[in-house]
Jmol script that loads the backbone (N, CA, C; Angstrom):
load data "model"
ATOM      1  N   MET A   1      57.965-190.558-164.047  1.00  0.00           N
ATOM      2  CA  MET A   1      57.921-189.159-163.675  1.00  0.00           C
ATOM      3  C   MET A   1      57.745-188.333-164.954  1.00  0.00           C
ATOM      4  N   THR A   2      56.744-187.500-164.949  1.00  0.00           N
ATOM      5  CA  THR A   2      56.494-186.659-166.108  1.00  0.00           C
ATOM      6  C   THR A   2      57.371-185.414-166.051  1.00  0.00           C
ATOM      7  N   LEU A   3      57.411-184.702-167.161  1.00  0.00           N
ATOM      8  CA  LEU A   3      58.217-183.488-167.238  1.00  0.00           C
ATOM      9  C   LEU A   3      57.697-182.424-166.282  1.00  0.00           C
ATOM     10  N   HIS A   4      56.373-182.336-166.127  1.00  0.00           N
ATOM     11  CA  HIS A   4      55.788-181.342-165.229  1.00  0.00           C
ATOM     12  C   HIS A   4      56.211-181.605-163.786  1.00  0.00           C
ATOM     13  N   VAL A   5      56.198-182.859-163.378  1.00  0.00           N
ATOM     14  CA  VAL A   5      56.618-183.213-162.015  1.00  0.00           C
ATOM     15  C   VAL A   5      58.102-182.941-161.840  1.00  0.00           C
ATOM     16  N   ALA A   6      58.906-183.288-162.833  1.00  0.00           N
ATOM     17  CA  ALA A   6      60.348-183.065-162.741  1.00  0.00           C
ATOM     18  C   ALA A   6      60.686-181.579-162.630  1.00  0.00           C
ATOM     19  N   LEU A   7      60.010-180.752-163.410  1.00  0.00           N
ATOM     20  CA  LEU A   7      60.253-179.310-163.324  1.00  0.00           C
ATOM     21  C   LEU A   7      59.803-178.744-161.982  1.00  0.00           C
ATOM     22  N   ALA A   8      58.677-179.223-161.475  1.00  0.00           N
ATOM     23  CA  ALA A   8      58.184-178.748-160.184  1.00  0.00           C
ATOM     24  C   ALA A   8      59.135-179.141-159.057  1.00  0.00           C
ATOM     25  N   VAL A   9      59.648-180.358-159.097  1.00  0.00           N
ATOM     26  CA  VAL A   9      60.586-180.811-158.068  1.00  0.00           C
ATOM     27  C   VAL A   9      61.905-180.056-158.190  1.00  0.00           C
ATOM     28  N   ALA A  10      62.357-179.793-159.417  1.00  0.00           N
ATOM     29  CA  ALA A  10      63.579-179.008-159.610  1.00  0.00           C
ATOM     30  C   ALA A  10      63.415-177.600-159.051  1.00  0.00           C
ATOM     31  N   ALA A  11      62.257-176.986-159.266  1.00  0.00           N
ATOM     32  CA  ALA A  11      62.001-175.652-158.720  1.00  0.00           C
ATOM     33  C   ALA A  11      61.943-175.688-157.197  1.00  0.00           C
ATOM     34  N   LEU A  12      61.377-176.746-156.638  1.00  0.00           N
ATOM     35  CA  LEU A  12      61.325-176.875-155.180  1.00  0.00           C
ATOM     36  C   LEU A  12      62.730-177.008-154.609  1.00  0.00           C
ATOM     37  N   GLY A  13      63.547-177.840-155.234  1.00  0.00           N
ATOM     38  CA  GLY A  13      64.928-177.986-154.774  1.00  0.00           C
ATOM     39  C   GLY A  13      65.719-176.697-154.900  1.00  0.00           C
ATOM     40  N   ALA A  14      65.523-175.990-156.004  1.00  0.00           N
ATOM     41  CA  ALA A  14      66.230-174.722-156.205  1.00  0.00           C
ATOM     42  C   ALA A  14      65.803-173.680-155.182  1.00  0.00           C
ATOM     43  N   SER A  15      64.514-173.642-154.866  1.00  0.00           N
ATOM     44  CA  SER A  15      64.068-172.659-153.875  1.00  0.00           C
ATOM     45  C   SER A  15      64.570-173.025-152.476  1.00  0.00           C
ATOM     46  N   LEU A  16      64.732-174.306-152.194  1.00  0.00           N
ATOM     47  CA  LEU A  16      65.321-174.702-150.912  1.00  0.00           C
ATOM     48  C   LEU A  16      66.793-174.295-150.830  1.00  0.00           C
ATOM     49  N   VAL A  17      67.530-174.452-151.927  1.00  0.00           N
ATOM     50  CA  VAL A  17      68.928-174.012-151.950  1.00  0.00           C
ATOM     51  C   VAL A  17      68.994-172.503-151.748  1.00  0.00           C
ATOM     52  N   LEU A  18      68.110-171.765-152.389  1.00  0.00           N
ATOM     53  CA  LEU A  18      68.090-170.309-152.204  1.00  0.00           C
ATOM     54  C   LEU A  18      67.719-169.927-150.780  1.00  0.00           C
ATOM     55  N   LEU A  19      66.847-170.706-150.167  1.00  0.00           N
ATOM     56  CA  LEU A  19      66.438-170.406-148.797  1.00  0.00           C
ATOM     57  C   LEU A  19      67.613-170.549-147.832  1.00  0.00           C
ATOM     58  N   PHE A  20      68.442-171.565-148.063  1.00  0.00           N
ATOM     59  CA  PHE A  20      69.564-171.797-147.163  1.00  0.00           C
ATOM     60  C   PHE A  20      70.820-171.042-147.551  1.00  0.00           C
ATOM     61  N   SER A  21      70.807-170.366-148.684  1.00  0.00           N
ATOM     62  CA  SER A  21      71.944-169.525-149.046  1.00  0.00           C
ATOM     63  C   SER A  21      71.677-168.110-148.546  1.00  0.00           C
ATOM     64  N   THR A  22      72.587-167.230-148.800  1.00  0.00           N
ATOM     65  CA  THR A  22      72.452-165.857-148.290  1.00  0.00           C
ATOM     66  C   THR A  22      71.938-164.896-149.344  1.00  0.00           C
ATOM     67  N   VAL A  23      71.238-165.396-150.340  1.00  0.00           N
ATOM     68  CA  VAL A  23      70.776-164.537-151.437  1.00  0.00           C
ATOM     69  C   VAL A  23      69.686-163.590-150.970  1.00  0.00           C
ATOM     70  N   GLY A  24      68.681-164.100-150.358  1.00  0.00           N
ATOM     71  CA  GLY A  24      67.562-163.284-149.919  1.00  0.00           C
ATOM     72  C   GLY A  24      66.416-164.187-149.522  1.00  0.00           C
ATOM     73  N   ARG A  25      66.100-164.192-148.272  1.00  0.00           N
ATOM     74  CA  ARG A  25      65.088-165.120-147.784  1.00  0.00           C
ATOM     75  C   ARG A  25      63.670-164.803-148.273  1.00  0.00           C
ATOM     76  N   PRO A  26      63.249-163.542-148.364  1.00  0.00           N
ATOM     77  CA  PRO A  26      61.887-163.295-148.863  1.00  0.00           C
ATOM     78  C   PRO A  26      61.668-163.807-150.287  1.00  0.00           C
ATOM     79  N   LEU A  27      62.665-163.658-151.136  1.00  0.00           N
ATOM     80  CA  LEU A  27      62.557-164.174-152.499  1.00  0.00           C
ATOM     81  C   LEU A  27      62.461-165.693-152.492  1.00  0.00           C
ATOM     82  N   ALA A  28      63.256-166.311-151.638  1.00  0.00           N
ATOM     83  CA  ALA A  28      63.254-167.767-151.563  1.00  0.00           C
ATOM     84  C   ALA A  28      61.939-168.291-150.991  1.00  0.00           C
ATOM     85  N   VAL A  29      61.340-167.575-150.068  1.00  0.00           N
ATOM     86  CA  VAL A  29      60.067-168.014-149.482  1.00  0.00           C
ATOM     87  C   VAL A  29      58.955-167.959-150.523  1.00  0.00           C
ATOM     88  N   VAL A  30      58.935-166.916-151.339  1.00  0.00           N
ATOM     89  CA  VAL A  30      57.934-166.823-152.410  1.00  0.00           C
ATOM     90  C   VAL A  30      58.116-167.980-153.387  1.00  0.00           C
ATOM     91  N   GLY A  31      59.345-168.243-153.775  1.00  0.00           N
ATOM     92  CA  GLY A  31      59.624-169.364-154.660  1.00  0.00           C
ATOM     93  C   GLY A  31      59.298-170.701-154.036  1.00  0.00           C
ATOM     94  N   LEU A  32      59.546-170.837-152.746  1.00  0.00           N
ATOM     95  CA  LEU A  32      59.262-172.087-152.038  1.00  0.00           C
ATOM     96  C   LEU A  32      57.764-172.352-151.965  1.00  0.00           C
ATOM     97  N   VAL A  33      56.987-171.328-151.683  1.00  0.00           N
ATOM     98  CA  VAL A  33      55.528-171.499-151.625  1.00  0.00           C
ATOM     99  C   VAL A  33      54.977-171.856-153.005  1.00  0.00           C
ATOM    100  N   ALA A  34      55.417-171.134-154.032  1.00  0.00           N
ATOM    101  CA  ALA A  34      54.929-171.401-155.384  1.00  0.00           C
ATOM    102  C   ALA A  34      55.351-172.781-155.867  1.00  0.00           C
ATOM    103  N   SER A  35      56.593-173.161-155.617  1.00  0.00           N
ATOM    104  CA  SER A  35      57.040-174.483-156.065  1.00  0.00           C
ATOM    105  C   SER A  35      56.421-175.592-155.232  1.00  0.00           C
ATOM    106  N   GLY A  36      56.161-175.340-153.967  1.00  0.00           N
ATOM    107  CA  GLY A  36      55.453-176.324-153.152  1.00  0.00           C
ATOM    108  C   GLY A  36      54.043-176.570-153.664  1.00  0.00           C
ATOM    109  N   LEU A  37      53.356-175.497-154.049  1.00  0.00           N
ATOM    110  CA  LEU A  37      52.029-175.654-154.655  1.00  0.00           C
ATOM    111  C   LEU A  37      52.113-176.406-155.982  1.00  0.00           C
ATOM    112  N   GLU A  38      53.147-176.112-156.767  1.00  0.00           N
ATOM    113  CA  GLU A  38      53.331-176.800-158.046  1.00  0.00           C
ATOM    114  C   GLU A  38      53.538-178.301-157.845  1.00  0.00           C
ATOM    115  N   VAL A  39      54.375-178.674-156.881  1.00  0.00           N
ATOM    116  CA  VAL A  39      54.632-180.090-156.620  1.00  0.00           C
ATOM    117  C   VAL A  39      53.362-180.778-156.135  1.00  0.00           C
ATOM    118  N   ALA A  40      52.645-180.135-155.226  1.00  0.00           N
ATOM    119  CA  ALA A  40      51.403-180.733-154.715  1.00  0.00           C
ATOM    120  C   ALA A  40      50.375-180.905-155.832  1.00  0.00           C
ATOM    121  N   MET A  41      50.290-179.942-156.727  1.00  0.00           N
ATOM    122  CA  MET A  41      49.349-180.055-157.838  1.00  0.00           C
ATOM    123  C   MET A  41      49.815-181.093-158.854  1.00  0.00           C
ATOM    124  N   ALA A  42      51.115-181.162-159.110  1.00  0.00           N
ATOM    125  CA  ALA A  42      51.639-182.127-160.075  1.00  0.00           C
ATOM    126  C   ALA A  42      51.475-183.555-159.580  1.00  0.00           C
ATOM    127  N   LEU A  43      51.566-183.764-158.283  1.00  0.00           N
ATOM    128  CA  LEU A  43      51.408-185.097-157.722  1.00  0.00           C
ATOM    129  C   LEU A  43      49.950-185.455-157.451  1.00  0.00           C
ATOM    130  N   GLY A  44      49.051-184.512-157.651  1.00  0.00           N
ATOM    131  CA  GLY A  44      47.628-184.777-157.476  1.00  0.00           C
ATOM    132  C   GLY A  44      47.139-184.654-156.046  1.00  0.00           C
ATOM    133  N   ALA A  45      47.948-184.099-155.169  1.00  0.00           N
ATOM    134  CA  ALA A  45      47.549-183.948-153.773  1.00  0.00           C
ATOM    135  C   ALA A  45      46.717-182.690-153.540  1.00  0.00           C
ATOM    136  N   LEU A  46      46.709-181.774-154.499  1.00  0.00           N
ATOM    137  CA  LEU A  46      46.027-180.501-154.333  1.00  0.00           C
ATOM    138  C   LEU A  46      45.441-180.080-155.674  1.00  0.00           C
ATOM    139  N   ARG A  47      44.235-179.542-155.615  1.00  0.00           N
ATOM    140  CA  ARG A  47      43.595-178.982-156.805  1.00  0.00           C
ATOM    141  C   ARG A  47      43.201-177.547-156.519  1.00  0.00           C
ATOM    142  N   LEU A  48      43.673-176.662-157.355  1.00  0.00           N
ATOM    143  CA  LEU A  48      43.336-175.253-157.226  1.00  0.00           C
ATOM    144  C   LEU A  48      42.742-174.768-158.538  1.00  0.00           C
ATOM    145  N   HIS A  49      41.679-174.015-158.449  1.00  0.00           N
ATOM    146  CA  HIS A  49      41.062-173.408-159.620  1.00  0.00           C
ATOM    147  C   HIS A  49      40.774-171.947-159.303  1.00  0.00           C
ATOM    148  N   VAL A  50      41.239-171.078-160.162  1.00  0.00           N
ATOM    149  CA  VAL A  50      41.001-169.650-160.008  1.00  0.00           C
ATOM    150  C   VAL A  50      40.235-169.197-161.241  1.00  0.00           C
ATOM    151  N   ALA A  51      39.104-168.573-161.020  1.00  0.00           N
ATOM    152  CA  ALA A  51      38.264-168.140-162.139  1.00  0.00           C
ATOM    153  C   ALA A  51      38.874-166.921-162.815  1.00  0.00           C
ATOM    154  N   GLY A  52      39.034-166.996-164.121  1.00  0.00           N
ATOM    155  CA  GLY A  52      39.473-165.856-164.901  1.00  0.00           C
ATOM    156  C   GLY A  52      40.971-165.680-165.021  1.00  0.00           C
ATOM    157  N   VAL A  53      41.755-166.326-164.184  1.00  0.00           N
ATOM    158  CA  VAL A  53      43.204-166.175-164.223  1.00  0.00           C
ATOM    159  C   VAL A  53      43.824-167.559-164.384  1.00  0.00           C
ATOM    160  N   PRO A  54      44.670-167.754-165.389  1.00  0.00           N
ATOM    161  CA  PRO A  54      45.325-169.050-165.515  1.00  0.00           C
ATOM    162  C   PRO A  54      46.313-169.263-164.365  1.00  0.00           C
ATOM    163  N   LEU A  55      46.117-170.333-163.631  1.00  0.00           N
ATOM    164  CA  LEU A  55      46.942-170.600-162.461  1.00  0.00           C
ATOM    165  C   LEU A  55      48.395-170.854-162.849  1.00  0.00           C
ATOM    166  N   GLY A  56      48.611-171.453-164.013  1.00  0.00           N
ATOM    167  CA  GLY A  56      49.976-171.673-164.487  1.00  0.00           C
ATOM    168  C   GLY A  56      50.727-170.371-164.690  1.00  0.00           C
ATOM    169  N   LEU A  57      50.019-169.349-165.127  1.00  0.00           N
ATOM    170  CA  LEU A  57      50.630-168.035-165.323  1.00  0.00           C
ATOM    171  C   LEU A  57      50.998-167.406-163.983  1.00  0.00           C
ATOM    172  N   VAL A  58      50.103-167.479-163.016  1.00  0.00           N
ATOM    173  CA  VAL A  58      50.354-166.885-161.701  1.00  0.00           C
ATOM    174  C   VAL A  58      51.516-167.584-161.008  1.00  0.00           C
ATOM    175  N   LEU A  59      51.492-168.918-160.987  1.00  0.00           N
ATOM    176  CA  LEU A  59      52.570-169.651-160.334  1.00  0.00           C
ATOM    177  C   LEU A  59      53.884-169.523-161.104  1.00  0.00           C
ATOM    178  N   GLY A  60      53.794-169.445-162.428  1.00  0.00           N
ATOM    179  CA  GLY A  60      55.003-169.235-163.217  1.00  0.00           C
ATOM    180  C   GLY A  60      55.654-167.890-162.927  1.00  0.00           C
ATOM    181  N   LEU A  61      54.844-166.856-162.808  1.00  0.00           N
ATOM    182  CA  LEU A  61      55.385-165.541-162.442  1.00  0.00           C
ATOM    183  C   LEU A  61      55.918-165.537-161.018  1.00  0.00           C
ATOM    184  N   ALA A  62      55.271-166.306-160.130  1.00  0.00           N
ATOM    185  CA  ALA A  62      55.735-166.394-158.742  1.00  0.00           C
ATOM    186  C   ALA A  62      57.054-167.160-158.647  1.00  0.00           C
ATOM    187  N   LEU A  63      57.399-167.911-159.665  1.00  0.00           N
ATOM    188  CA  LEU A  63      58.703-168.574-159.713  1.00  0.00           C
ATOM    189  C   LEU A  63      59.725-167.740-160.485  1.00  0.00           C
ATOM    190  N   ALA A  64      59.302-167.143-161.593  1.00  0.00           N
ATOM    191  CA  ALA A  64      60.238-166.445-162.478  1.00  0.00           C
ATOM    192  C   ALA A  64      60.770-165.151-161.865  1.00  0.00           C
ATOM    193  N   ILE A  65      59.897-164.358-161.296  1.00  0.00           N
ATOM    194  CA  ILE A  65      60.331-163.051-160.770  1.00  0.00           C
ATOM    195  C   ILE A  65      61.292-163.195-159.590  1.00  0.00           C
ATOM    196  N   PRO A  66      60.965-163.998-158.557  1.00  0.00           N
ATOM    197  CA  PRO A  66      61.959-164.175-157.497  1.00  0.00           C
ATOM    198  C   PRO A  66      63.240-164.845-157.987  1.00  0.00           C
ATOM    199  N   GLY A  67      63.120-165.756-158.965  1.00  0.00           N
ATOM    200  CA  GLY A  67      64.314-166.396-159.510  1.00  0.00           C
ATOM    201  C   GLY A  67      65.216-165.405-160.212  1.00  0.00           C
ATOM    202  N   LEU A  68      64.622-164.510-161.004  1.00  0.00           N
ATOM    203  CA  LEU A  68      65.421-163.492-161.693  1.00  0.00           C
ATOM    204  C   LEU A  68      66.049-162.502-160.710  1.00  0.00           C
ATOM    205  N   LEU A  69      65.286-162.083-159.718  1.00  0.00           N
ATOM    206  CA  LEU A  69      65.837-161.153-158.726  1.00  0.00           C
ATOM    207  C   LEU A  69      66.934-161.809-157.893  1.00  0.00           C
ATOM    208  N   ALA A  70      66.747-163.080-157.538  1.00  0.00           N
ATOM    209  CA  ALA A  70      67.783-163.792-156.793  1.00  0.00           C
ATOM    210  C   ALA A  70      69.018-164.005-157.660  1.00  0.00           C
ATOM    211  N   TRP A  71      68.812-164.227-158.949  1.00  0.00           N
ATOM    212  CA  TRP A  71      69.941-164.410-159.854  1.00  0.00           C
ATOM    213  C   TRP A  71      70.779-163.126-159.938  1.00  0.00           C
ATOM    214  N   LEU A  72      70.107-161.981-159.937  1.00  0.00           N
ATOM    215  CA  LEU A  72      70.828-160.708-159.990  1.00  0.00           C
ATOM    216  C   LEU A  72      71.602-160.444-158.703  1.00  0.00           C
ATOM    217  N   ARG A  73      71.124-160.971-157.581  1.00  0.00           N
ATOM    218  CA  ARG A  73      71.770-160.728-156.286  1.00  0.00           C
ATOM    219  C   ARG A  73      72.798-161.785-155.919  1.00  0.00           C
ATOM    220  N   ALA A  74      72.731-162.960-156.522  1.00  0.00           N
ATOM    221  CA  ALA A  74      73.565-164.087-156.099  1.00  0.00           C
ATOM    222  C   ALA A  74      75.019-163.875-156.490  1.00  0.00           C
ATOM    223  N   ALA A  75      75.897-164.353-155.614  1.00  0.00           N
ATOM    224  CA  ALA A  75      77.323-164.264-155.883  1.00  0.00           C
ATOM    225  C   ALA A  75      77.989-165.636-155.845  1.00  0.00           C
ATOM    226  N   SER A  76      77.407-166.575-155.127  1.00  0.00           N
ATOM    227  CA  SER A  76      78.008-167.906-155.023  1.00  0.00           C
ATOM    228  C   SER A  76      77.484-168.811-156.135  1.00  0.00           C
ATOM    229  N   LYS A  77      78.243-169.850-156.435  1.00  0.00           N
ATOM    230  CA  LYS A  77      77.850-170.766-157.507  1.00  0.00           C
ATOM    231  C   LYS A  77      76.539-171.486-157.204  1.00  0.00           C
ATOM    232  N   PRO A  78      76.321-171.996-155.985  1.00  0.00           N
ATOM    233  CA  PRO A  78      75.028-172.647-155.725  1.00  0.00           C
ATOM    234  C   PRO A  78      73.853-171.676-155.814  1.00  0.00           C
ATOM    235  N   GLY A  79      74.047-170.460-155.369  1.00  0.00           N
ATOM    236  CA  GLY A  79      72.979-169.464-155.447  1.00  0.00           C
ATOM    237  C   GLY A  79      72.628-169.098-156.872  1.00  0.00           C
ATOM    238  N   VAL A  80      73.644-168.921-157.709  1.00  0.00           N
ATOM    239  CA  VAL A  80      73.410-168.592-159.115  1.00  0.00           C
ATOM    240  C   VAL A  80      72.725-169.747-159.822  1.00  0.00           C
ATOM    241  N   SER A  81      73.187-170.975-159.560  1.00  0.00           N
ATOM    242  CA  SER A  81      72.589-172.152-160.205  1.00  0.00           C
ATOM    243  C   SER A  81      71.137-172.342-159.783  1.00  0.00           C
ATOM    244  N   ALA A  82      70.872-172.209-158.490  1.00  0.00           N
ATOM    245  CA  ALA A  82      69.507-172.381-157.998  1.00  0.00           C
ATOM    246  C   ALA A  82      68.585-171.294-158.533  1.00  0.00           C
ATOM    247  N   ALA A  83      69.054-170.067-158.556  1.00  0.00           N
ATOM    248  CA  ALA A  83      68.243-168.970-159.086  1.00  0.00           C
ATOM    249  C   ALA A  83      67.977-169.159-160.579  1.00  0.00           C
ATOM    250  N   THR A  84      68.947-169.684-161.309  1.00  0.00           N
ATOM    251  CA  THR A  84      68.770-169.939-162.731  1.00  0.00           C
ATOM    252  C   THR A  84      67.714-171.006-162.969  1.00  0.00           C
ATOM    253  N   VAL A  85      67.776-172.084-162.209  1.00  0.00           N
ATOM    254  CA  VAL A  85      66.782-173.153-162.348  1.00  0.00           C
ATOM    255  C   VAL A  85      65.394-172.620-162.022  1.00  0.00           C
ATOM    256  N   LEU A  86      65.275-171.884-160.938  1.00  0.00           N
ATOM    257  CA  LEU A  86      63.985-171.339-160.532  1.00  0.00           C
ATOM    258  C   LEU A  86      63.431-170.384-161.594  1.00  0.00           C
ATOM    259  N   ALA A  87      64.281-169.517-162.116  1.00  0.00           N
ATOM    260  CA  ALA A  87      63.834-168.562-163.132  1.00  0.00           C
ATOM    261  C   ALA A  87      63.447-169.264-164.433  1.00  0.00           C
ATOM    262  N   LEU A  88      64.225-170.238-164.856  1.00  0.00           N
ATOM    263  CA  LEU A  88      63.924-170.928-166.107  1.00  0.00           C
ATOM    264  C   LEU A  88      62.642-171.749-166.025  1.00  0.00           C
ATOM    265  N   VAL A  89      62.413-172.400-164.893  1.00  0.00           N
ATOM    266  CA  VAL A  89      61.160-173.146-164.724  1.00  0.00           C
ATOM    267  C   VAL A  89      59.978-172.178-164.747  1.00  0.00           C
ATOM    268  N   GLY A  90      60.104-171.051-164.072  1.00  0.00           N
ATOM    269  CA  GLY A  90      59.032-170.060-164.066  1.00  0.00           C
ATOM    270  C   GLY A  90      58.777-169.464-165.438  1.00  0.00           C
ATOM    271  N   ILE A  91      59.840-169.143-166.168  1.00  0.00           N
ATOM    272  CA  ILE A  91      59.683-168.580-167.506  1.00  0.00           C
ATOM    273  C   ILE A  91      59.042-169.594-168.443  1.00  0.00           C
ATOM    274  N   LEU A  92      59.435-170.857-168.325  1.00  0.00           N
ATOM    275  CA  LEU A  92      58.832-171.902-169.143  1.00  0.00           C
ATOM    276  C   LEU A  92      57.336-172.027-168.869  1.00  0.00           C
ATOM    277  N   GLN A  93      56.942-171.946-167.619  1.00  0.00           N
ATOM    278  CA  GLN A  93      55.521-172.014-167.273  1.00  0.00           C
ATOM    279  C   GLN A  93      54.761-170.804-167.802  1.00  0.00           C
ATOM    280  N   VAL A  94      55.355-169.638-167.713  1.00  0.00           N
ATOM    281  CA  VAL A  94      54.696-168.433-168.224  1.00  0.00           C
ATOM    282  C   VAL A  94      54.509-168.528-169.733  1.00  0.00           C
ATOM    283  N   VAL A  95      55.532-168.978-170.432  1.00  0.00           N
ATOM    284  CA  VAL A  95      55.445-169.105-171.894  1.00  0.00           C
ATOM    285  C   VAL A  95      54.355-170.120-172.267  1.00  0.00           C
ATOM    286  N   LEU A  96      54.305-171.252-171.566  1.00  0.00           N
ATOM    287  CA  LEU A  96      53.290-172.252-171.849  1.00  0.00           C
ATOM    288  C   LEU A  96      51.880-171.742-171.536  1.00  0.00           C
ATOM    289  N   ALA A  97      51.748-170.984-170.454  1.00  0.00           N
ATOM    290  CA  ALA A  97      50.430-170.456-170.092  1.00  0.00           C
ATOM    291  C   ALA A  97      49.960-169.404-171.094  1.00  0.00           C
ATOM    292  N   VAL A  98      50.872-168.556-171.552  1.00  0.00           N
ATOM    293  CA  VAL A  98      50.505-167.529-172.538  1.00  0.00           C
ATOM    294  C   VAL A  98      50.219-168.183-173.880  1.00  0.00           C
ATOM    295  N   HIS A  99      51.002-169.189-174.242  1.00  0.00           N
ATOM    296  CA  HIS A  99      50.795-169.873-175.523  1.00  0.00           C
ATOM    297  C   HIS A  99      49.468-170.630-175.550  1.00  0.00           C
ATOM    298  N   SER A 100      49.065-171.187-174.434  1.00  0.00           N
ATOM    299  CA  SER A 100      47.800-171.931-174.404  1.00  0.00           C
ATOM    300  C   SER A 100      46.592-170.996-174.432  1.00  0.00           C
ATOM    301  N   ARG A 101      46.759-169.750-174.032  1.00  0.00           N
ATOM    302  CA  ARG A 101      45.673-168.771-174.039  1.00  0.00           C
ATOM    303  C   ARG A 101      45.454-168.162-175.423  1.00  0.00           C
ATOM    304  N   VAL A 102      46.469-168.207-176.252  1.00  0.00           N
ATOM    305  CA  VAL A 102      46.384-167.579-177.575  1.00  0.00           C
ATOM    306  C   VAL A 102      45.737-168.501-178.564  1.00  0.00           C
TER     307      VAL A 102
END
end "model"
wireframe off; spacefill off
backbone 0.3
color backbone group
């Protein structure tokens, strides 16, 4: 298992925990869709190409922003932990996407 697959699966698990907690379902759905796409792409089941926009940046922002907003709203330990994992995976992807563009 590569690091990219492990991070994608961790984000998927975190978004599932957020979905079943009371943090906020719309935020969790955005994270679930983005992490589901990440897992499918990491496992080679799906290929997406967007002209002009780095897909890693878009999916990273789709993970980081809901993760940060869920982290601000969460009160329970599982919600805070899941939101932290989701936000950190998204921020890491954004940093890598911006660094590769420079």
